[in-house]
C-alpha positions, 0 to 999 in steps of 0.5 A: 877892558875899561871901567865905567864912569859910575864905577870910577865915581864909586871908588873915588867916593870910597877913598874920599870917605876913607879919608873923611872916617880917619878925620872924624873918627868915624871908624864904623864907616871902615866896614863900607870901605874894606872888603871883610878879607882886606889887608892894610900895610902903611909904615908900622901899620899892618895886618887885616883892616880890623887890626888897622882900625884898632891901630888908627884909632890909637894913633889918630885919637892920640893926635891933637887933629889929623887932616887927610888931603887927596890928590890925583888919583888914577884908576885901572881895570884889573878884570871885570870886578877888579880894579886898582887905583894910586891916589897922591895924599897929604896927611897933616897930623898935630902931635901933642907933646908926650905922644905915646906912639913913638914908633909912628910919631916921635915925642919932641916934647912939645907940640908939633905938626907931622906932614906925610906925603905919599900915596895909597895903592888900592886893589879893589873888588866888587863885593855884591853891588858895591866897590871894596878895598881888598888891599891897601898899600901906603907909600911914603914919599916924604915926610917932615916934622914942623915946629908950629905955635899955638895950634889951639882953636879956642878963639875960633867959634864952635860952629866953625870948628871941626868935631868928632861927633854930631856937632860936626857940619858934615856928620850927615855924611857918616850917618848916610854911609852907615845907613846905606 
């Protein structure tokens, strides 16, 4: 049993769309990523995908910035309309002093960088003509908290800074996925 290249590309796109949605705060995209009955488990974040979105919104929007980087990926079939993928990831977060969700990141009394290296193990199913995540299990391989200097982008021209609204150069990606 094999997956077509088109199936693998669709699965890769979905995993990349997840990283985009998290970092750009495009929470509405999660409906395109997860199956309606999907479950999510990664550290303190547990439950159905809608529960995850609520928890992730609070976690991510309380950070100054986030950046999810995807690495090598293995995708294998689990039947004609099912697959499983392991994706290596590194997630970087700038955590402010006074961070409110200490079960996720400690409040160190100063701005710092929280780096998580791990893997997403995703079970996919075909939903209509599209692939969707049915179950996501996040695995920590390591994490590190680093003291940092000033993390402000104030000296970077506005056009070169990432944003969480239509001013971001990649906002057309979210519009495309929301419309299709």
